[in-house]
Each structure stands twice: as C-alpha cells, then as structure tokens.
VMD Tcl script that builds the backbone (N, CA, C; Angstrom):
set m [mol new atoms 258]
animate dup $m
set s [atomselect $m all]
$s set {name element resname resid chain x y z} {
  {N N MET 1 A -147.473 -1.477 -45.290}
  {CA C MET 1 A -146.458 -1.412 -46.319}
  {C C MET 1 A -147.107 -0.968 -47.625}
  {N N MET 2 A -146.406 -0.124 -48.381}
  {CA C MET 2 A -146.937 0.352 -49.651}
  {C C MET 2 A -146.012 -0.082 -50.786}
  {N N ASN 3 A -146.614 -0.526 -51.885}
  {CA C ASN 3 A -145.885 -0.838 -53.108}
  {C C ASN 3 A -146.354 0.093 -54.204}
  {N N ASN 4 A -145.458 0.467 -55.100}
  {CA C ASN 4 A -145.807 1.282 -56.252}
  {C C ASN 4 A -145.774 0.412 -57.497}
  {N N PHE 5 A -146.895 0.300 -58.199}
  {CA C PHE 5 A -146.899 -0.360 -59.494}
  {C C PHE 5 A -146.447 0.636 -60.553}
  {N N ASN 6 A -146.945 1.821 -60.450}
  {CA C ASN 6 A -146.519 2.963 -61.246}
  {C C ASN 6 A -147.004 4.198 -60.503}
  {N N GLN 7 A -146.874 5.355 -61.092}
  {CA C GLN 7 A -147.258 6.563 -60.366}
  {C C GLN 7 A -148.757 6.672 -60.129}
  {N N ASN 8 A -149.571 5.887 -60.826}
  {CA C ASN 8 A -151.020 6.007 -60.699}
  {C C ASN 8 A -151.671 4.894 -59.890}
  {N N ILE 9 A -150.930 3.867 -59.506}
  {CA C ILE 9 A -151.487 2.761 -58.726}
  {C C ILE 9 A -150.588 2.508 -57.522}
  {N N LYS 10 A -151.191 2.568 -56.346}
  {CA C LYS 10 A -150.474 2.301 -55.101}
  {C C LYS 10 A -151.132 1.112 -54.419}
  {N N GLN 11 A -150.320 0.216 -53.886}
  {CA C GLN 11 A -150.823 -0.951 -53.180}
  {C C GLN 11 A -150.419 -0.849 -51.711}
  {N N PHE 12 A -151.371 -1.075 -50.820}
  {CA C PHE 12 A -151.135 -1.066 -49.385}
  {C C PHE 12 A -151.461 -2.464 -48.874}
  {N N ILE 13 A -150.546 -3.057 -48.111}
  {CA C ILE 13 A -150.660 -4.447 -47.692}
  {C C ILE 13 A -150.964 -4.536 -46.199}
  {N N ASP 14 A -151.894 -5.421 -45.854}
  {CA C ASP 14 A -152.176 -5.745 -44.462}
  {C C ASP 14 A -151.459 -7.061 -44.142}
  {N N PRO 15 A -150.283 -6.994 -43.506}
  {CA C PRO 15 A -149.512 -8.211 -43.258}
  {C C PRO 15 A -150.148 -9.137 -42.223}
  {N N ASN 16 A -151.098 -8.626 -41.457}
  {CA C ASN 16 A -151.717 -9.433 -40.405}
  {C C ASN 16 A -152.807 -10.364 -40.918}
  {N N ILE 17 A -153.359 -10.069 -42.088}
  {CA C ILE 17 A -154.432 -10.910 -42.633}
  {C C ILE 17 A -154.082 -11.282 -44.063}
  {N N ASN 18 A -153.315 -12.345 -44.214}
  {CA C ASN 18 A -152.999 -12.929 -45.527}
  {C C ASN 18 A -152.432 -11.930 -46.535}
  {N N ASN 19 A -151.747 -10.909 -46.065}
  {CA C ASN 19 A -151.205 -9.886 -46.964}
  {C C ASN 19 A -152.267 -9.299 -47.886}
  {N N GLN 20 A -153.457 -9.129 -47.352}
  {CA C GLN 20 A -154.568 -8.563 -48.116}
  {C C GLN 20 A -154.214 -7.167 -48.617}
  {N N GLY 21 A -154.493 -6.910 -49.875}
  {CA C GLY 21 A -154.151 -5.635 -50.474}
  {C C GLY 21 A -155.314 -4.680 -50.591}
  {N N THR 22 A -154.997 -3.417 -50.458}
  {CA C THR 22 A -155.888 -2.310 -50.750}
  {C C THR 22 A -155.167 -1.473 -51.795}
  {N N TYR 23 A -155.876 -1.050 -52.821}
  {CA C TYR 23 A -155.240 -0.359 -53.939}
  {C C TYR 23 A -155.863 1.005 -54.148}
  {N N LEU 24 A -155.026 1.998 -54.404}
  {CA C LEU 24 A -155.482 3.316 -54.813}
  {C C LEU 24 A -155.142 3.480 -56.286}
  {N N ILE 25 A -156.144 3.809 -57.076}
  {CA C ILE 25 A -155.943 4.123 -58.490}
  {C C ILE 25 A -156.144 5.624 -58.611}
  {N N ILE 26 A -155.109 6.316 -59.033}
  {CA C ILE 26 A -155.079 7.772 -58.952}
  {C C ILE 26 A -155.066 8.406 -60.340}
  {N N LYS 27 A -155.908 9.425 -60.498}
  {CA C LYS 27 A -155.891 10.254 -61.703}
  {C C LYS 27 A -156.110 11.685 -61.250}
  {N N ASN 28 A -155.190 12.537 -61.640}
  {CA C ASN 28 A -155.188 13.923 -61.175}
  {C C ASN 28 A -155.165 13.901 -59.650}
  {N N GLN 29 A -156.047 14.552 -58.985}
  {CA C GLN 29 A -156.049 14.547 -57.522}
  {C C GLN 29 A -157.199 13.737 -56.948}
  {N N GLU 30 A -157.766 12.835 -57.753}
  {CA C GLU 30 A -158.832 11.954 -57.289}
  {C C GLU 30 A -158.354 10.513 -57.330}
  {N N ALA 31 A -158.970 9.689 -56.483}
  {CA C ALA 31 A -158.566 8.290 -56.425}
  {C C ALA 31 A -159.776 7.400 -56.203}
  {N N VAL 32 A -159.661 6.194 -56.725}
  {CA C VAL 32 A -160.619 5.124 -56.475}
  {C C VAL 32 A -159.896 4.100 -55.617}
  {N N LEU 33 A -160.542 3.649 -54.570}
  {CA C LEU 33 A -159.964 2.639 -53.704}
  {C C LEU 33 A -160.560 1.290 -54.078}
  {N N VAL 34 A -159.719 0.275 -54.177}
  {CA C VAL 34 A -160.190 -1.087 -54.457}
  {C C VAL 34 A -159.924 -1.923 -53.219}
  {N N ASP 35 A -160.992 -2.422 -52.639}
  {CA C ASP 35 A -161.004 -3.222 -51.413}
  {C C ASP 35 A -160.559 -2.392 -50.217}
  {N N ALA 36 A -161.191 -2.676 -49.094}
  {CA C ALA 36 A -160.951 -1.884 -47.880}
  {C C ALA 36 A -160.469 -2.798 -46.755}
  {N N SER 37 A -159.281 -3.337 -46.916}
  {CA C SER 37 A -158.688 -4.147 -45.852}
  {C C SER 37 A -158.280 -3.215 -44.707}
  {N N HIS 38 A -157.668 -3.783 -43.685}
  {CA C HIS 38 A -157.155 -2.943 -42.605}
  {C C HIS 38 A -156.111 -1.956 -43.105}
  {N N ALA 39 A -155.485 -2.251 -44.235}
  {CA C ALA 39 A -154.472 -1.367 -44.804}
  {C C ALA 39 A -155.080 -0.064 -45.327}
  {N N VAL 40 A -156.402 0.059 -45.287}
  {CA C VAL 40 A -157.042 1.287 -45.734}
  {C C VAL 40 A -156.569 2.478 -44.898}
  {N N VAL 41 A -156.165 2.235 -43.663}
  {CA C VAL 41 A -155.651 3.310 -42.814}
  {C C VAL 41 A -154.417 3.940 -43.458}
  {N N GLU 42 A -153.527 3.114 -43.975}
  {CA C GLU 42 A -152.334 3.632 -44.657}
  {C C GLU 42 A -152.705 4.341 -45.960}
  {N N ALA 43 A -153.700 3.816 -46.666}
  {CA C ALA 43 A -154.155 4.452 -47.906}
  {C C ALA 43 A -154.742 5.831 -47.615}
  {N N ILE 44 A -155.493 5.948 -46.530}
  {CA C ILE 44 A -156.063 7.240 -46.139}
  {C C ILE 44 A -154.946 8.231 -45.795}
  {N N LYS 45 A -153.948 7.769 -45.050}
  {CA C LYS 45 A -152.813 8.637 -44.715}
  {C C LYS 45 A -152.109 9.109 -45.991}
  {N N TYR 46 A -151.902 8.201 -46.921}
  {CA C TYR 46 A -151.247 8.549 -48.182}
  {C C TYR 46 A -152.080 9.578 -48.946}
  {N N ALA 47 A -153.398 9.323 -49.040}
  {CA C ALA 47 A -154.280 10.241 -49.767}
  {C C ALA 47 A -154.273 11.625 -49.124}
  {N N THR 48 A -154.355 11.673 -47.825}
  {CA C THR 48 A -154.370 12.950 -47.110}
  {C C THR 48 A -153.051 13.702 -47.311}
  {N N LYS 49 A -151.938 12.988 -47.151}
  {CA C LYS 49 A -150.617 13.602 -47.314}
  {C C LYS 49 A -150.424 14.162 -48.719}
  {N N ASN 50 A -150.981 13.474 -49.722}
  {CA C ASN 50 A -150.801 13.876 -51.119}
  {C C ASN 50 A -151.977 14.667 -51.675}
  {N N LYS 51 A -152.869 15.106 -50.774}
  {CA C LYS 51 A -154.022 15.933 -51.139}
  {C C LYS 51 A -154.896 15.283 -52.213}
  {N N LEU 52 A -155.135 13.965 -52.032}
  {CA C LEU 52 A -156.012 13.224 -52.935}
  {C C LEU 52 A -157.390 13.099 -52.314}
  {N N THR 53 A -158.409 13.106 -53.148}
  {CA C THR 53 A -159.767 12.840 -52.702}
  {C C THR 53 A -160.153 11.449 -53.171}
  {N N ILE 54 A -160.493 10.587 -52.227}
  {CA C ILE 54 A -160.988 9.261 -52.589}
  {C C ILE 54 A -162.474 9.408 -52.897}
  {N N ILE 55 A -162.837 9.165 -54.157}
  {CA C ILE 55 A -164.206 9.426 -54.596}
  {C C ILE 55 A -165.085 8.180 -54.583}
  {N N SER 56 A -164.460 6.988 -54.632}
  {CA C SER 56 A -165.273 5.781 -54.599}
  {C C SER 56 A -164.465 4.598 -54.103}
  {N N LEU 57 A -165.196 3.577 -53.692}
  {CA C LEU 57 A -164.629 2.318 -53.232}
  {C C LEU 57 A -165.254 1.208 -54.057}
  {N N ILE 58 A -164.419 0.353 -54.609}
  {CA C ILE 58 A -164.886 -0.840 -55.305}
  {C C ILE 58 A -164.501 -2.034 -54.441}
  {N N ILE 59 A -165.489 -2.792 -54.016}
  {CA C ILE 59 A -165.236 -3.993 -53.223}
  {C C ILE 59 A -165.368 -5.182 -54.160}
  {N N THR 60 A -164.279 -5.928 -54.325}
  {CA C THR 60 A -164.281 -7.019 -55.303}
  {C C THR 60 A -165.178 -8.167 -54.887}
  {N N HIS 61 A -165.289 -8.413 -53.589}
  {CA C HIS 61 A -166.229 -9.396 -53.063}
  {C C HIS 61 A -166.363 -9.175 -51.565}
  {N N GLY 62 A -167.321 -9.820 -50.942}
  {CA C GLY 62 A -167.701 -9.485 -49.580}
  {C C GLY 62 A -166.992 -10.204 -48.463}
  {N N HIS 63 A -165.868 -10.846 -48.711}
  {CA C HIS 63 A -165.144 -11.474 -47.604}
  {C C HIS 63 A -164.721 -10.413 -46.600}
  {N N PHE 64 A -164.670 -10.818 -45.333}
  {CA C PHE 64 A -164.411 -9.868 -44.256}
  {C C PHE 64 A -163.119 -9.074 -44.449}
  {N N ASP 65 A -162.095 -9.699 -45.021}
  {CA C ASP 65 A -160.813 -9.007 -45.161}
  {C C ASP 65 A -160.818 -7.968 -46.269}
  {N N HIS 66 A -161.900 -7.880 -47.016}
  {CA C HIS 66 A -162.023 -6.859 -48.065}
  {C C HIS 66 A -162.881 -5.677 -47.612}
  {N N ILE 67 A -163.463 -5.803 -46.423}
  {CA C ILE 67 A -164.366 -4.744 -45.952}
  {C C ILE 67 A -164.025 -4.213 -44.558}
  {N N LEU 68 A -162.956 -4.696 -43.961}
  {CA C LEU 68 A -162.599 -4.309 -42.588}
  {C C LEU 68 A -162.426 -2.805 -42.397}
  {N N GLY 69 A -161.975 -2.102 -43.405}
  {CA C GLY 69 A -161.647 -0.691 -43.253}
  {C C GLY 69 A -162.719 0.280 -43.702}
  {N N ILE 70 A -163.901 -0.212 -44.007}
  {CA C ILE 70 A -164.954 0.680 -44.521}
  {C C ILE 70 A -165.287 1.792 -43.532}
  {N N ASP 71 A -165.386 1.469 -42.248}
  {CA C ASP 71 A -165.733 2.499 -41.263}
  {C C ASP 71 A -164.726 3.646 -41.265}
  {N N GLN 72 A -163.428 3.308 -41.250}
  {CA C GLN 72 A -162.404 4.351 -41.254}
  {C C GLN 72 A -162.467 5.172 -42.536}
  {N N LEU 73 A -162.739 4.492 -43.649}
  {CA C LEU 73 A -162.821 5.194 -44.930}
  {C C LEU 73 A -163.983 6.182 -44.943}
  {N N LEU 74 A -165.124 5.766 -44.417}
  {CA C LEU 74 A -166.295 6.649 -44.401}
  {C C LEU 74 A -166.113 7.829 -43.460}
  {N N ILE 75 A -165.331 7.664 -42.425}
  {CA C ILE 75 A -165.033 8.794 -41.537}
  {C C ILE 75 A -164.169 9.815 -42.272}
  {N N ALA 76 A -163.167 9.330 -42.991}
  {CA C ALA 76 A -162.252 10.238 -43.688}
  {C C ALA 76 A -162.857 10.838 -44.954}
  {N N PHE 77 A -163.656 10.043 -45.665}
  {CA C PHE 77 A -164.246 10.471 -46.940}
  {C C PHE 77 A -165.737 10.089 -46.961}
  {N N PRO 78 A -166.566 10.830 -46.244}
  {CA C PRO 78 A -167.974 10.438 -46.092}
  {C C PRO 78 A -168.809 10.512 -47.372}
  {N N GLU 79 A -168.328 11.175 -48.389}
  {CA C GLU 79 A -169.107 11.342 -49.615}
  {C C GLU 79 A -168.809 10.289 -50.684}
  {N N ILE 80 A -167.992 9.289 -50.369}
  {CA C ILE 80 A -167.619 8.308 -51.389}
  {C C ILE 80 A -168.819 7.457 -51.799}
  {N N THR 81 A -168.727 6.935 -52.994}
  {CA C THR 81 A -169.710 5.977 -53.497}
  {C C THR 81 A -169.078 4.594 -53.374}
  {N N ILE 82 A -169.855 3.629 -52.883}
  {CA C ILE 82 A -169.337 2.276 -52.679}
  {C C ILE 82 A -170.024 1.350 -53.678}
  {N N TYR 83 A -169.202 0.546 -54.370}
  {CA C TYR 83 A -169.695 -0.405 -55.365}
  {C C TYR 83 A -169.302 -1.824 -54.924}
  {N N ILE 84 A -170.266 -2.738 -55.013}
  {CA C ILE 84 A -169.998 -4.153 -54.762}
  {C C ILE 84 A -170.985 -4.974 -55.576}
  {N N ASN 85 A -170.523 -6.084 -56.088}
  {CA C ASN 85 A -171.374 -6.997 -56.843}
  {C C ASN 85 A -172.350 -7.681 -55.888}
  {N N GLN 86 A -173.495 -8.076 -56.409}
  {CA C GLN 86 A -174.485 -8.767 -55.578}
  {C C GLN 86 A -173.901 -10.023 -55.000}
}
mol reanalyze $m
mol bondsrecalc $m
mol representation Tube
mol addrep $m
C-alpha cells in the first residue's frame, strides 16, 4: 500500500510486519529511500514506473524489519550509497 504525504514523499507499507514503512523522498528524478522493509518492492516498482533513480538508502536503525528489502534494492539500483548509524 502506498500513501502520499505530498508530491515529494511517498510511503509504502508492509502490512505483514507491523505496518513497517519504507519512504521515498523525491527531488527532480532522484530519490532517497528511508528504511528497506519488504515494502521496498513496491517502492522499486513506483520508482521504475516514474523513471526515478534511487541514489541512496538511509537505514534508521538495524532491526530486521528495516533491512529486509536491501537485497532487492541492490539488484534494482546497484550503485546506491547506504547509510546507517553505528
């Protein structure tokens, strides 16, 4: 499921794991992804359909539900930079 906060922020929800959110922050045709839940698959589909390039991933913390989709993200956008706090 996708929610629109405004035209520049999209939220994708994983209903199977505590409604964990994945967010795309969009400027021009580039996007930053925040957290990589299973909903990252929907975010990738959205980015591809709208010709967006995901340039980086920010992981807010290392719980499993925030990193489940990293593999799929790296397949779709292998050049992204990943940021996570120690």
